[in-house]
N, C-alpha and C positions, 0 to 999 in steps of 0.2 A: 733311045741308048742309053744303059743303065750308067751308073756311076759303078766303077772298080770296087769304090769302099762298101757301097750297099747302104751309105749312112743317110739320116735326115737332113737336111738344112736343119741348124740352129738359129735359134733366134734372140734377140738380146736379153728378153726377158729368161730363156732360156740360161744365158750364161750366168745371169743375176741368181737364179735359183743354185745353180752351181758355186757359185760364190759365195752364197749365204751357206749353205750345207758344209763347203770347206772350211768355213770362218770358224762355225760353231763346233766343226769337228777339232779344229786344233786351238781352240779356244780351252786352257790350262787347266782352268776353274771347271766349267763343264765337263771337261773329260774325267776329269779325278774325280768327279761327284758321281759320274755315271759308272766308272772304272771299279769306285768302291761302293756302291749301290747306297750310296748317301739319302736317297731319294726310296729304298726299299728296291725288292726285286723289280717292279716297274720303273727303275732309274731310265734306262735306254727308250722306254715309250714317253716320259715327260720330255726328254730332250725331244725326242719327234715331234712332240706336240709345239715346243717350243718353236722349232721350223715350221710348221705350217700356222702358227697362232701370227708369224711374222709374213708368211707369205699371204695371210690376209690383209694385211694392214697395206704391204708391197704387192701388190696386184699385180701389176703391169698393165692397169685399166688409165692410167693417168700419170701424166709423169710428177705430180703429185703425191707423198704416199699420205693415208689417211690417219697420221701421227707427226708431231712435232719431233726433232731430233731429240729432244730432254726427254719428251713421253717415254722414245721407245729408251732410252738409258735408264728412266726410272724402272720400265717395266721389267726388263733384265735383270739389274738388279734387285725387284721385287722377287721376280721368278726363282732365283738362285738361293734365296734367301726363304720364300714358302715350299719349295717342293723342295730342296735337297738338305735346309740347313743352313747354307754358305751365308757368312757376312764377309762378302768383299771391301778389303779395305785397300787391293792392290788399284782399282779405281780402272779395272779391267774392263769393264760393262761401256766404260766412255768407249776405249779404243776399237771395242767389238762393233757399239751402235755406230759409231763415226764408219767405219768399212761398209758397214751395210748400207750405211745412207749415201756415202758417195758409189758406193757398186750402182745402188738404185739410180741416182743421177745420171750416172753414165749407161746404163740400161734401158732405161723407161723413155 
């Protein structure tokens, strides 16, 4: 008998991916950079690349990510500077990295 919702069961890693997507979409610095096309006409694609790069290092194959928290913070900071010309002074990359890290620990 099929379930009435017709949906497939979600895995903890799927929840992690959804959480990362929501976190990045709500990160005001990234959101503004994409909306204002500070990275050029392919700003949305650059944001999507960031999301996919995060999933490369937080791939669910191990309870331990393939990078340290500080490396994630540095990568987020560098990405925003390199791809969008945004110098983060609000330290929001630390908050975003912490959220991603905590979600991975709970879902991996």
